[in-house]
C-alpha positions in Angstrom: 63.4 -64.8 11.2 63.6 -61.2 14.4 60.2 -59.0 13.7 62.1 -55.9 15.3 59.8 -52.8 15.9 60.3 -50.5 13.5 60.2 -46.6 13.9 59.7 -44.3 10.5 62.1 -41.6 9.5 61.8 -41.2 5.9 62.4 -38.2 3.1 59.3 -39.7 1.1 56.8 -41.6 1.8 52.8 -42.0 1.6 51.5 -41.0 4.4 47.9 -41.6 5.4 46.2 -40.4 8.1 42.6 -40.6 8.8 40.8 -37.4 10.8 37.9 -39.0 12.4 34.7 -36.9 14.6 34.3 -37.7 18.1 30.7 -37.5 17.3 27.7 -38.2 13.8 28.3 -34.8 12.4 28.4 -33.5 8.9 31.0 -34.3 6.4 32.1 -30.9 4.4 34.9 -32.2 2.1 34.2 -34.8 -1.3 36.8 -38.3 -2.1 39.3 -35.8 -4.9 39.3 -32.2 -3.3 43.0 -30.7 -1.9 43.1 -29.7 1.6 45.2 -27.4 3.4 46.3 -27.8 6.6 43.8 -25.3 8.6 40.6 -26.3 5.7 37.7 -27.7 8.0 36.5 -30.6 6.2 34.2 -31.4 8.8 32.0 -30.3 11.6 29.8 -31.4 15.1 27.7 -31.0 17.9 29.4 -32.2 21.0 26.5 -31.7 23.8 27.1 -29.4 27.4 28.5 -30.6 30.6 25.7 -31.1 32.9 26.3 -29.3 36.3 25.3 -30.3 39.1 23.6 -27.7 42.0 22.3 -27.7 45.3 20.4 -25.5 46.3 20.3 -27.0 50.6 24.1 -25.8 50.5 24.1 -22.5 48.7 21.2 -21.3 50.3 21.5 -22.9 53.3 17.7 -23.8 53.8 17.4 -27.9 54.8 16.9 -30.2 51.6 12.8 -30.8 51.7 12.1 -27.6 51.3 15.1 -26.3 48.7 12.5 -26.8 46.5 10.5 -24.4 47.0 13.1 -21.1 46.4 13.3 -23.3 42.2 12.4 -20.4 39.7 12.7 -23.0 36.9 11.2 -26.4 35.4 12.6 -28.7 33.5 13.0 -28.0 30.1 13.3 -24.3 31.2 16.3 -22.4 29.4 18.9 -20.2 31.5 21.5 -18.1 30.8 24.5 -17.3 32.2 24.2 -15.6 35.9 20.6 -16.2 35.8 19.7 -16.6 39.5 17.5 -19.5 39.4 17.1 -20.4 43.7 16.4 -18.0 45.7 14.4 -17.1 48.9 11.5 -14.1 48.8 11.0 -10.9 50.6 14.5 -10.1 53.5 15.6 -13.0 52.9 16.6 -13.2 48.7 19.1 -10.3 50.8 20.7 -11.6 53.0 20.8 -15.0 51.3 21.3 -14.3 47.9 20.2 -16.9 45.3 21.4 -19.3 43.4 22.9 -18.1 39.9 23.8 -20.4 36.9 28.1 -20.8 36.1 26.1 -21.5 32.3 24.0 -20.8 29.1 21.9 -24.2 28.7 18.6 -26.1 30.3 16.9 -27.0 33.1 17.0 -31.2 32.9 16.1 -31.8 36.2 14.7 -30.3 39.4 14.7 -33.0 42.7 15.7 -34.0 46.3 17.5 -30.1 46.7 19.4 -30.6 43.1 19.0 -28.1 40.1 20.4 -30.4 37.1 21.8 -28.1 33.5 22.9 -29.3 30.7 25.7 -26.8 29.4 24.7 -25.5 25.6 25.9 -27.8 22.9 29.0 -26.3 21.2 30.1 -26.8 17.1 33.1 -28.6 17.1 35.0 -28.5 14.3 37.7 -31.0 13.0 40.5 -29.4 10.3 42.7 -31.6 7.8 45.7 -31.3 10.3 48.3 -31.9 6.8 48.0 -30.6 3.0 46.8 -33.5 0.5 44.4 -34.8 -1.2 41.4 -36.8 0.7 41.0 -40.5 -0.6 37.9 -41.6 1.6 34.9 -40.1 3.0 33.2 -42.4 5.7 29.7 -40.4 6.4 29.0 -38.1 9.3 32.9 -39.7 10.6 34.8 -38.0 9.1 37.8 -38.3 6.2 41.2 -40.3 4.7 43.6 -36.9 4.0 47.0 -38.7 1.2 50.0 -36.8 1.2 53.6 -37.3 -0.4 56.6 -36.2 2.1 58.7 -37.1 5.2 58.1 -38.7 8.1 59.7 -38.5 11.4 58.3 -40.7 14.0 58.9 -39.7 17.7 58.5 -41.9 20.7 56.9 -39.1 23.2 54.6 -36.2 22.9 52.1 -34.0 24.7 50.0 -30.7 23.4 48.1 -32.0 20.6 48.5 -30.4 16.6 50.2 -27.5 15.2 51.0 -25.6 12.1 54.5 -23.8 11.6 57.5 -23.2 9.6 60.5 -25.7 11.0 63.1 -23.6 12.2 66.1 -25.2 13.7 68.0 -23.8 16.5 70.7 -25.5 17.3 73.7 -26.6 14.9 74.4 -30.5 15.6 71.7 -32.5 17.7 74.0 -32.5 20.8 74.0 -29.1 21.5 70.9 -28.2 24.1 68.0 -25.3 23.1 69.0 -22.8 25.0 66.3 -20.0 25.5 68.2 -17.0 24.1 68.2 -18.3 20.9 63.4 -18.2 21.1 63.4 -14.7 20.3 60.8 -12.7 18.0 61.9 -14.7 14.8 60.8 -18.1 15.7 57.1 -16.2 16.1 54.5 -19.0 14.5 57.0 -21.8 13.9 58.1 -25.0 14.8 61.5 -24.8 16.4 64.1 -28.2 17.2 66.9 -28.0 19.1 68.9 -31.5 20.4 67.8 -31.7 23.8 65.2 -29.8 27.0 68.1 -29.4 29.7 65.1 -26.9 31.7 63.3 -25.0 32.4 63.6 -21.6 30.3 63.1 -22.7 27.3 60.0 -24.2 27.8 59.1 -20.3 29.2 60.6 -18.5 26.3 58.9 -20.5 24.1 55.1 -19.1 25.8 56.9 -15.8 25.1 57.7 -15.9 22.1 54.6 -17.6 21.2 55.9 -20.8 18.9 53.3 -22.9 17.4 55.6 -26.1 18.4 58.2 -27.3 20.1 61.1 -31.0 18.3 63.6 -31.8 20.5 66.0 -35.4 20.7 65.2 -35.7 24.9 64.4 -33.3 27.7 64.8 -34.7 31.3 62.0 -36.6 33.0 61.0 -34.4 35.7 60.5 -31.6 33.5 57.0 -33.8 31.8 54.7 -32.0 34.6 55.5 -28.8 33.3 55.8 -29.4 29.2 51.8 -31.1 29.8 50.9 -27.7 31.1 52.6 -26.0 28.1 50.1 -23.9 25.5 52.2 -25.8 22.1 52.6 -29.8 21.8 56.0 -31.2 22.3 57.7 -33.3 20.3 60.4 -35.6 22.1 62.4 -37.5 19.0 64.6 -40.0 21.4 63.0 -40.4 24.6 63.9 -39.3 29.2 67.1 -37.9 29.9 70.0 -36.5 27.9 69.6 -38.0 24.8 71.2 -36.7 21.4 69.1 -36.4 18.8 69.5 -39.0 16.1 71.7 -37.6 13.6 69.1 -38.3 10.9 65.8 -37.1 12.8 68.1 -33.4 12.5 69.9 -34.5 9.1 66.3 -34.3 7.9 64.8 -31.9 9.9 67.7 -29.6 9.2 67.6 -29.9 5.3 64.0 -29.1 5.8 64.4 -25.8 7.9 61.8 -22.5 6.2 59.0 -25.7 4.9 55.8 -25.8 6.5 55.5 -28.7 8.8 52.3 -30.9 11.2 53.2 -32.4 14.2 51.0 -34.3 15.9 51.8 -35.0 19.7 49.1 -37.2 20.8 50.6 -40.9 22.5 49.1 -43.9 22.9 50.7 -46.4 24.4 47.7 -48.8 24.8 44.4 -49.9 23.3 44.8 -47.9 19.2 48.8 -47.2 19.9 49.7 -43.8 18.3 53.3 -42.1 18.1 53.9 -38.7 18.4 54.9 -37.4 14.5 56.9 -34.8 12.6 55.1 -34.9 8.7 56.3 -32.2 6.0 54.6 -33.0 2.3 56.7 -32.1 -0.5 55.4 -29.9 -3.2 53.6 -31.9 -6.6 56.5 -32.1 -8.2 59.0 -33.8 -5.2 56.2 -36.9 -5.4 57.9 -40.4 -5.6 55.8 -43.7 -6.1 56.9 -45.6 -2.6 55.8 -49.6 -1.4 53.5 -50.1 0.7 54.4 -50.6 4.6 54.3 -53.9 5.5 56.5 -56.0 8.9 60.2 -56.8 7.0 62.3 -59.2 9.6 65.9 -58.3 10.5 68.6 -58.4 7.5 72.1 -57.6 7.2 72.8 -54.1 6.7 69.8 -52.6 8.2 69.7 -48.9 9.9 68.6 -49.4 13.0 68.8 -47.7 16.4 70.1 -48.6 20.3 67.5 -48.8 23.1 69.4 -49.3 25.9 72.7 -49.2 28.0 75.1 -48.0 27.2 74.4 -47.4 23.5 71.1 -46.1 23.8 70.0 -43.9 21.1 73.1 -44.9 18.6 72.3 -45.1 15.0 74.1 -47.8 13.1 73.8 -50.5 10.4 73.1 -54.4 11.1 77.0 -55.6 10.4 75.9 -59.6 11.1 72.7 -61.4 13.1 74.6 -64.1 14.3 73.2 -67.9 13.8 73.5 -69.0 17.1 71.9 -67.6 20.3 75.6 -65.6 22.3 75.2 -65.1 26.4 75.4 -61.3 26.9 76.2 -58.8 30.4 72.9 -60.4 32.6 74.1 -64.4 32.4 71.3 -64.3 29.7 71.9 -66.4 26.4 69.9 -64.1 23.4 69.9 -63.8 19.3 72.3 -60.9 18.9 73.0 -58.3 15.9 76.6 -57.0 15.2 75.7 -53.1 15.0 79.0 -51.3 13.1 77.8 -47.8 15.0 79.0 -43.9 13.4 82.1 -44.0 16.1 83.4 -47.1 14.8 83.0 -49.8 17.4 80.2 -52.9 16.2 79.1 -54.0 19.8 77.0 -57.1 20.3 73.4 -56.2 20.4 70.3 -58.1 21.5 67.8 -58.3 18.5 65.0 -57.2 21.1 67.0 -53.9 22.0 66.8 -52.6 18.6 64.7 -50.5 16.3 64.7 -50.2 12.4 64.3 -46.6 11.4 62.8 -47.2 7.4 
């Protein structure tokens, strides 16, 4: 049996997501409560960063003489732009003074250096998805359950966002054009087949979109995408790949629905894929089976992960009993995949991803 990589692209499934604080804090909801995407479910205090200020360099004095110019002691509170070290008399006018860059507290004065810890900040954790609190972890966070559509992507950048889905192309082959993104896209999550250049991304900033979902993007646009003020989810990968038909059909079916996207991508320990979540109404809920690893079977819908059929989606027609010789000369297990174009190539099992 071969257990392939799986990608979830389904109109109805049970979605469970942990929402965890970065530090111990207070959970504000209880098990069984219904929450919305913007509801705060927990909060904590995050310590401020430590700033190191060099008195001798700022005042142009010897390090062993810097201590006499310091006006604060460990434990003293300081305010942003407050003078914390300065010479006296005429020198104060010539050399000026060293000012605190932040509100906070002096934690150390030594060797001509002043260490200031910025004031702590309150971190509020939102639910991100519309659903029901199914579990509470005291001081740490909650698990939220919902029923809805789920699309797992390949790569993303920019965090989380919620908004109404707006599809701006009429088929998954079409690139997202800047002229398609106008004032009507304000506050929405826009969808396009491909991203070809920076113009559409820049127009997204101008229109103040909440997020963007596309099939593929040129790899050289990655640094620009990572600087955007909104999240981007890529469903197929880098290059000029069209959005997979099942993904496009599911997004198109849910146009006008509230959607949540999470663009966080982790590829190593605690691997996490970017995703699009579309909660359903209570009356649409259906029981679903628990997710579990399943072997590759005839009839499975699959996506091909390598050229020359990269990104193509089809059904497994047959899993050959014996390994076959491929173009590279290697003998590997293969399956025959029936593609929408009428082709049925033999594809190494390792190059297949099952779409559930």
